[in-house]
N, CA, C and O of each residue as an XYZ file, in Angstrom:
540
protein
N     -11.279    -22.156      4.367
C     -12.124    -20.990      4.252
C     -11.235    -19.756      4.094
O     -10.475    -19.394      4.992
N     -11.348    -19.151      2.978
C     -10.496    -18.018      2.666
C     -10.974    -16.715      3.287
O     -10.275    -15.706      3.187
N     -12.131    -16.700      3.920
C     -12.621    -15.453      4.494
C     -12.225    -15.268      5.962
O     -12.759    -14.381      6.628
N     -11.331    -16.060      6.464
C     -10.862    -15.946      7.842
C      -9.921    -14.765      8.026
O      -9.367    -14.244      7.058
N      -9.746    -14.350      9.264
C      -8.888    -13.200      9.571
C      -7.420    -13.518      9.305
O      -6.642    -12.623      8.973
N      -7.031    -14.802      9.451
C      -5.634    -15.131      9.188
C      -5.291    -14.948      7.713
O      -4.133    -14.704      7.376
N      -6.273    -15.060      6.839
C      -6.035    -14.800      5.424
C      -5.718    -13.334      5.193
O      -4.866    -13.003      4.369
N      -6.394    -12.459      5.910
C      -6.121    -11.027      5.805
C      -4.711    -10.731      6.299
O      -3.979     -9.964      5.675
N      -4.334    -11.333      7.412
C      -2.985    -11.132      7.934
C      -1.929    -11.643      6.960
O      -0.903    -10.996      6.751
N      -2.185    -12.804      6.368
C      -1.219    -13.366      5.425
C      -1.152    -12.543      4.137
O      -0.086    -12.428      3.532
N      -2.277    -11.972      3.714
C      -2.252    -11.077      2.557
C      -1.456     -9.811      2.863
O      -0.791     -9.267      1.980
N      -1.518     -9.345      4.093
C      -0.701     -8.196      4.489
C       0.790     -8.551      4.484
O       1.628     -7.704      4.173
N       1.117     -9.786      4.823
C       2.502    -10.238      4.739
C       2.951    -10.270      3.277
O       4.066     -9.858      2.954
N       2.077    -10.760      2.399
C       2.406    -10.779      0.972
C       2.621     -9.355      0.471
O       3.549     -9.100     -0.297
N       1.779     -8.438      0.897
C       1.928     -7.039      0.500
C       3.227     -6.440      1.039
O       3.947     -5.748      0.319
N       3.519     -6.714      2.321
C       4.709     -6.140      2.948
C       5.997     -6.747      2.404
O       7.030     -6.078      2.388
N       5.956     -7.991      1.961
C       7.176     -8.641      1.497
C       7.276     -8.762     -0.015
O       8.379     -8.841     -0.557
N       6.158     -8.778     -0.693
C       6.192     -8.977     -2.125
C       6.057     -7.716     -2.949
O       6.509     -7.677     -4.093
N       5.437     -6.673     -2.387
C       5.175     -5.465     -3.160
C       5.945     -4.260     -2.620
O       6.597     -3.550     -3.386
N       5.875     -4.029     -1.327
C       6.489     -2.832     -0.740
C       8.000     -2.716     -0.926
O       8.485     -1.596     -1.091
N       8.771     -3.799     -0.910
C      10.226     -3.637     -1.084
C      10.628     -2.996     -2.412
O      11.717     -2.435     -2.525
N       9.759     -3.076     -3.412
C      10.080     -2.461     -4.694
C       9.919     -0.941     -4.668
O      10.440     -0.245     -5.539
N       9.206     -0.432     -3.678
C       8.926      0.999     -3.622
C       9.691      1.746     -2.544
O       9.696      2.977     -2.538
N      10.334      1.035     -1.637
C      11.065      1.688     -0.549
C      12.548      1.326     -0.628
O      12.927      0.295     -1.183
N      13.369      2.199     -0.060
C      14.807      1.948     -0.002
C      15.127      1.101      1.217
O      14.505      1.243      2.270
N      16.100      0.222      1.063
C      16.551     -0.567      2.200
C      17.521      0.258      3.032
O      17.359      0.397      4.244
N      18.509      0.790      2.378
C      19.433      1.733      3.019
C      20.121      2.522      1.920
O      20.001      2.199      0.738
N      20.836      3.550      2.317
C      21.602      4.318      1.338
C      22.982      4.604      1.904
O      23.145      4.876      3.094
N      23.970      4.534      1.020
C      25.359      4.773      1.393
C      25.882      5.894      0.505
O      25.876      5.787     -0.722
N      26.330      6.959      1.136
C      26.866      8.123      0.427
C      25.902      8.652     -0.634
O      26.322      9.033     -1.726
N      24.640      8.674     -0.316
C      23.635      9.203     -1.221
C      23.137      8.215     -2.260
O      22.184      8.518     -2.977
N      23.748      7.045     -2.365
C      23.322      6.031     -3.322
C      22.401      5.045     -2.609
O      22.820      4.355     -1.680
N      21.145      4.983     -3.049
C      20.179      4.128     -2.356
C      20.296      2.685     -2.837
O      20.537      2.422     -4.015
N      20.121      1.768     -1.906
C      20.149      0.340     -2.198
C      18.720     -0.172     -2.067
O      18.098     -0.045     -1.013
N      18.213     -0.746     -3.140
C      16.863     -1.302     -3.149
C      16.956     -2.794     -3.437
O      18.049     -3.335     -3.607
N      15.808     -3.451     -3.491
C      15.820     -4.878     -3.797
C      16.200     -5.134     -5.246
O      16.612     -6.240     -5.596
N      16.066     -4.132     -6.079
C      16.439     -4.302     -7.482
C      17.964     -4.307     -7.664
O      18.467     -4.857     -8.643
N      18.692     -3.701     -6.731
C      20.152     -3.673     -6.844
C      20.817     -4.827     -6.112
O      21.948     -5.186     -6.439
N      20.152     -5.409     -5.144
C      20.700     -6.539     -4.377
C      19.844     -7.779     -4.620
O      18.684     -7.821     -4.211
N      20.399     -8.773     -5.275
C      19.654     -9.979     -5.628
C      19.300    -10.791     -4.382
O      18.229    -11.397     -4.326
N      20.176    -10.810     -3.394
C      19.921    -11.548     -2.164
C      18.646    -11.054     -1.483
O      17.829    -11.857     -1.033
N      18.481     -9.768     -1.409
C      17.287     -9.212     -0.779
C      16.038     -9.514     -1.596
O      14.980     -9.806     -1.038
N      16.160     -9.445     -2.909
C      15.023     -9.737     -3.783
C      14.556    -11.174     -3.596
O      13.360    -11.434     -3.469
N      15.501    -12.103     -3.580
C      15.159    -13.517     -3.412
C      14.544    -13.757     -2.027
O      13.569    -14.499     -1.907
N      15.094    -13.148     -1.005
C      14.587    -13.345      0.350
C      13.170    -12.797      0.500
O      12.298    -13.470      1.050
N      12.941    -11.583      0.016
C      11.600    -11.006      0.125
C      10.575    -11.804     -0.673
O       9.457    -12.017     -0.205
N      10.942    -12.241     -1.858
C       9.991    -12.998     -2.675
C       9.740    -14.387     -2.096
O       8.626    -14.900     -2.206
N      10.745    -15.006     -1.483
C      10.544    -16.285     -0.808
C       9.551    -16.140      0.341
O       8.690    -16.997      0.539
N       9.673    -15.066      1.083
C       8.750    -14.807      2.190
C       7.337    -14.606      1.667
O       6.382    -15.124      2.246
N       7.192    -13.854      0.571
C       5.868    -13.615     -0.006
C       5.260    -14.911     -0.550
O       4.064    -15.152     -0.384
N       6.077    -15.741     -1.196
C       5.565    -17.003     -1.739
C       5.151    -17.943     -0.615
O       4.129    -18.620     -0.725
N       5.922    -17.998      0.458
C       5.531    -18.839      1.602
C       4.216    -18.367      2.219
O       3.403    -19.186      2.647
N       4.006    -17.072      2.265
C       2.738    -16.555      2.789
C       1.580    -16.929      1.866
O       0.495    -17.262      2.341
N       1.800    -16.877      0.556
C       0.755    -17.303     -0.385
C       0.461    -18.790     -0.249
O      -0.697    -19.203     -0.304
N       1.502    -19.592     -0.072
C       1.298    -21.027      0.133
C       0.496    -21.264      1.407
O      -0.384    -22.124      1.439
N       0.797    -20.508      2.449
C       0.073    -20.665      3.712
C      -1.397    -20.288      3.568
O      -2.256    -20.876      4.225
N      -1.690    -19.319      2.720
C      -3.092    -18.940      2.503
C      -3.874    -20.122      1.931
O      -5.005    -20.379      2.346
N      -3.278    -20.837      0.986
C      -3.992    -21.931      0.338
C      -3.904    -23.254      1.091
O      -4.401    -24.272      0.610
N      -3.286    -23.250      2.252
C      -3.297    -24.424      3.125
C      -4.394    -24.308      4.185
O      -4.262    -24.866      5.274
N      -5.462    -23.596      3.878
C      -6.496    -23.341      4.876
C      -7.224    -24.601      5.317
O      -7.814    -24.613      6.398
N      -7.201    -25.666      4.515
C      -7.869    -26.904      4.904
C      -7.080    -27.680      5.945
O      -7.651    -28.459      6.708
N      -5.780    -27.473      5.980
C      -4.924    -28.161      6.942
C      -4.244    -27.097      7.817
O      -3.175    -26.583      7.490
N      -4.896    -26.792      8.926
C      -4.430    -25.693      9.788
C      -3.074    -25.982     10.421
O      -2.296    -25.057     10.656
N      -2.782    -27.241     10.698
C      -1.484    -27.559     11.304
C      -0.336    -27.266     10.341
O       0.694    -26.721     10.739
N      -0.520    -27.629      9.077
C       0.519    -27.318      8.083
C       0.624    -25.814      7.859
O       1.718    -25.286      7.658
N      -0.507    -25.130      7.892
C      -0.502    -23.679      7.745
C       0.283    -23.036      8.889
O       1.044    -22.093      8.674
N       0.098    -23.544     10.087
C       0.814    -23.058     11.258
C       2.323    -23.277     11.100
O       3.119    -22.393     11.417
N       2.713    -24.461     10.607
C       4.127    -24.792     10.436
C       4.769    -23.926      9.346
O       5.900    -23.468      9.511
N       4.062    -23.698      8.244
C       4.591    -22.859      7.171
C       4.763    -21.425      7.673
O       5.728    -20.756      7.303
N       3.849    -20.952      8.502
C       3.995    -19.606      9.070
C       5.199    -19.529     10.000
O       5.906    -18.521     10.012
N       5.439    -20.568     10.769
C       6.624    -20.584     11.631
C       7.908    -20.571     10.800
O       8.860    -19.866     11.137
N       7.934    -21.344      9.721
C       9.081    -21.350      8.825
C       9.289    -19.965      8.206
O      10.418    -19.500      8.050
N       8.187    -19.327      7.862
C       8.254    -17.979      7.303
C       8.806    -16.990      8.330
O       9.558    -16.083      7.975
N       8.439    -17.160      9.587
C       8.991    -16.302     10.644
C      10.505    -16.497     10.769
O      11.242    -15.535     10.986
N      10.963    -17.735     10.631
C      12.400    -18.002     10.700
C      13.126    -17.305      9.556
O      14.185    -16.711      9.759
N      12.560    -17.377      8.353
C      13.177    -16.685      7.214
C      13.188    -15.172      7.428
O      14.154    -14.502      7.063
N      12.124    -14.633      8.015
C      12.097    -13.202      8.317
C      13.165    -12.834      9.337
O      13.807    -11.791      9.215
N      13.359    -13.675     10.334
C      14.392    -13.401     11.334
C      15.786    -13.480     10.728
O      16.666    -12.700     11.092
N      15.995    -14.418      9.803
C      17.287    -14.497      9.119
C      17.522    -13.242      8.289
O      18.619    -12.683      8.307
N      16.502    -12.794      7.562
C      16.633    -11.575      6.768
C      16.876    -10.361      7.651
O      17.664     -9.481      7.303
N      16.208    -10.314      8.780
C      16.427     -9.227      9.727
C      17.852     -9.270     10.271
O      18.478     -8.225     10.448
N      18.366    -10.461     10.534
C      19.754    -10.598     10.978
C      20.741    -10.129      9.931
O      21.748     -9.502     10.261
N      20.460    -10.429      8.659
C      21.323     -9.952      7.579
C      21.300     -8.424      7.532
O      22.336     -7.792      7.327
N      20.118     -7.834      7.721
C      20.025     -6.377      7.722
C      20.783     -5.757      8.888
O      21.445     -4.731      8.728
N      20.688     -6.372     10.051
C      21.410     -5.855     11.214
C      22.910     -5.964     10.983
O      23.657     -5.037     11.296
N      23.349     -7.086     10.441
C      24.778     -7.255     10.148
C      25.244     -6.211      9.141
O      26.291     -5.590      9.326
N      24.472     -6.016      8.080
C      24.852     -5.033      7.069
C      24.867     -3.622      7.644
O      25.751     -2.829      7.321
N      23.896     -3.306      8.492
C      23.860     -1.952      9.054
C      25.013     -1.717     10.023
O      25.509     -0.596     10.138
N      25.441     -2.764     10.717
C      26.571     -2.609     11.622
C      27.888     -2.500     10.867
O      28.809     -1.819     11.318
N      27.983     -3.167      9.721
C      29.215     -3.076      8.960
C      29.240     -1.853      8.052
O      30.314     -1.421      7.633
N      28.072     -1.287      7.738
C      28.030     -0.081      6.915
C      28.407      1.160      7.700
O      29.084      2.051      7.188
N      27.965      1.210      8.938
C      28.200      2.404      9.731
C      29.689      2.562      9.994
O      30.374      1.606     10.358
N      30.158      3.730      9.812
C      31.565      4.010     10.049
C      31.818      5.483      9.831
O      30.942      6.218      9.375
N      32.984      5.891     10.150
C      33.289      7.310     10.013
C      33.580      7.688      8.572
O      33.443      8.856      8.209
N      33.978      6.733      7.740
C      34.316      7.067      6.362
C      33.090      7.110      5.461
O      33.092      7.825      4.460
N      32.037      6.357      5.795
C      30.846      6.316      4.974
C      29.664      6.876      5.751
O      29.513      6.609      6.943
N      28.841      7.640      5.081
C      27.614      8.141      5.688
C      26.481      7.262      5.183
O      26.227      7.201      3.980
N      25.807      6.588      6.091
C      24.742      5.681      5.681
C      23.454      6.055      6.393
O      23.459      6.535      7.527
N      22.357      5.824      5.700
C      21.019      6.032      6.252
C      20.253      4.727      6.118
O      20.300      4.068      5.079
N      19.558      4.366      7.163
C      18.752      3.158      7.131
C      17.377      3.530      6.594
O      16.784      4.523      7.014
N      16.877      2.729      5.666
C      15.573      2.992      5.079
C      14.482      2.177      5.745
O      14.742      1.355      6.623
N      13.261      2.419      5.312
C      12.116      1.707      5.870
C      12.115      0.239      5.444
O      11.463     -0.588      6.081
N      12.836     -0.089      4.377
C      12.901     -1.466      3.909
C      13.535     -2.414      4.900
O      13.295     -3.620      4.844
N      14.347     -1.887      5.813
C      14.966     -2.740      6.831
C      13.961     -3.189      7.892
O      14.198     -4.168      8.599
N      12.848     -2.480      8.001
C      11.866     -2.806      9.031
C      10.704     -3.639      8.501
O       9.820     -4.015      9.271
N      10.688     -3.933      7.210
C       9.611     -4.741      6.646
C       9.580     -6.169      7.207
O       8.486     -6.704      7.382
N      10.721     -6.819      7.499
C      10.627     -8.146      8.133
C       9.961     -8.103      9.516
O       9.294     -9.061      9.905
N      10.133     -7.023     10.247
C       9.483     -6.906     11.556
C       7.970     -6.835     11.379
O       7.218     -7.466     12.121
N       7.535     -6.059     10.388
C       6.102     -5.955     10.106
C       5.551     -7.319      9.695
O       4.460     -7.705     10.115
N       6.302     -8.042      8.879
C       5.869     -9.373      8.454
C       5.781    -10.334      9.633
O       4.841    -11.123      9.726
N       6.751    -10.270     10.526
C       6.729    -11.149     11.703
C       5.513    -10.869     12.567
O       4.886    -11.803     13.067
N       5.171     -9.609     12.751
C       4.003     -9.256     13.562
C       2.735     -9.834     12.943
O       1.912    -10.412     13.653
N       2.565     -9.689     11.627
C       1.368    -10.226     10.980
C       1.362    -11.752     10.975
O       0.294    -12.359     11.053
N       2.532    -12.382     10.885
C       2.586    -13.837     10.946
C       2.220    -14.346     12.340
O       1.562    -15.378     12.472
N       2.641    -13.632     13.368
C       2.263    -14.012     14.739
C       0.751    -13.878     14.923
O       0.111    -14.746     15.516
N       0.189    -12.789     14.412
C      -1.266    -12.611     14.507
C      -2.013    -13.699     13.731
O      -3.047    -14.188     14.188
N      -1.497    -14.076     12.569
C      -2.118    -15.149     11.789
C      -2.034    -16.477     12.535
O      -3.006    -17.233     12.561
N      -0.892    -16.768     13.138
C      -0.758    -18.018     13.888
C      -1.670    -18.040     15.097
O      -2.201    -19.089     15.460
N      -1.853    -16.897     15.718
C      -2.773    -16.822     16.855
C      -4.201    -17.118     16.408
O      -4.933    -17.816     17.108
N      -4.606    -16.595     15.248
C      -5.946    -16.851     14.722
C      -6.098    -18.312     14.296
O      -7.161    -18.903     14.486
N      -5.062    -18.889     13.729
C      -5.103    -20.304     13.341
C      -5.247    -21.173     14.581
O      -6.024    -22.127     14.586
N      -4.510    -20.850     15.622
C      -4.589    -21.607     16.890
C      -5.984    -21.504     17.487
O      -6.519    -22.478     18.017
N      -6.571    -20.308     17.395
C      -7.920    -20.117     17.917
C      -8.927    -20.969     17.139
O      -9.827    -21.557     17.739
N      -8.788    -21.042     15.818
C      -9.663    -21.892     15.006
C      -9.473    -23.366     15.346
O     -10.443    -24.117     15.445
N      -8.238    -23.767     15.522
C      -7.957    -25.167     15.859
C      -8.554    -25.532     17.220
O      -9.109    -26.618     17.384
N      -8.441    -24.638     18.181
C      -9.032    -24.887     19.498
C     -10.551    -24.960     19.420
O     -11.174    -25.754     20.125
N     -11.147    -24.136     18.568
C     -12.596    -24.157     18.392
C     -13.049    -25.482     17.790
O     -14.057    -26.042     18.222
N     -12.331    -25.983     16.815
C     -12.681    -27.262     16.196
C     -12.512    -28.397     17.200
O     -13.335    -29.312     17.236
N     -11.465    -28.352     18.010
C     -11.258    -29.391     19.021
C     -12.358    -29.370     20.076
O     -12.789    -30.423     20.545
N     -12.814    -28.173     20.451
C     -13.871    -28.100     21.463
C     -15.199    -28.617     20.925
O     -15.976    -29.206     21.677
N     -15.473    -28.412     19.652
C     -16.690    -28.931     19.053
C     -16.615    -30.440     18.935
O     -17.623    -31.118     19.133
N     -15.452    -30.986     18.620
C     -15.291    -32.442     18.539
C     -15.464    -33.106     19.897
O     -15.910    -34.251     19.970
N     -15.127    -32.417     20.952
C     -15.269    -32.963     22.296
C     -16.729    -33.107     22.682
O     -17.076    -34.008     23.446
N     -17.586    -32.245     22.172
C     -19.000    -32.275     22.536
C     -19.775    -33.386     21.840
O     -20.878    -33.728     22.268
N     -19.220    -33.951     20.780
C     -19.947    -34.986     20.040
C     -20.020    -36.267     20.764
O     -20.602    -37.228     20.262
């Protein structure tokens, strides 16, 4: 059923990972902004996250697989967040002036929506199990 709340959450993940990175800066060094168009690694990571969220949307008939794909997507978001933290720690220094952009926080937003989607999926699964118990 595509009209569930977890579909809305997963669509927000697709928006946050598939569309927004093209419009926001990840960081800037000495006035030169770095976006997903300049770094292929970030582009591939964000698009992988968006594609996994789309796959999870269409796994609505099998909630357990949808739950697992969302967990895998959370792991990829955490890896991307770790790469951003590593890059921000190695960029900062006295010789270079760097600014962190909003693009570094998009994996956090995606993780929050994935957690909310998994919570809704779990609630649906518990509801189906409780109805099966009454039969």
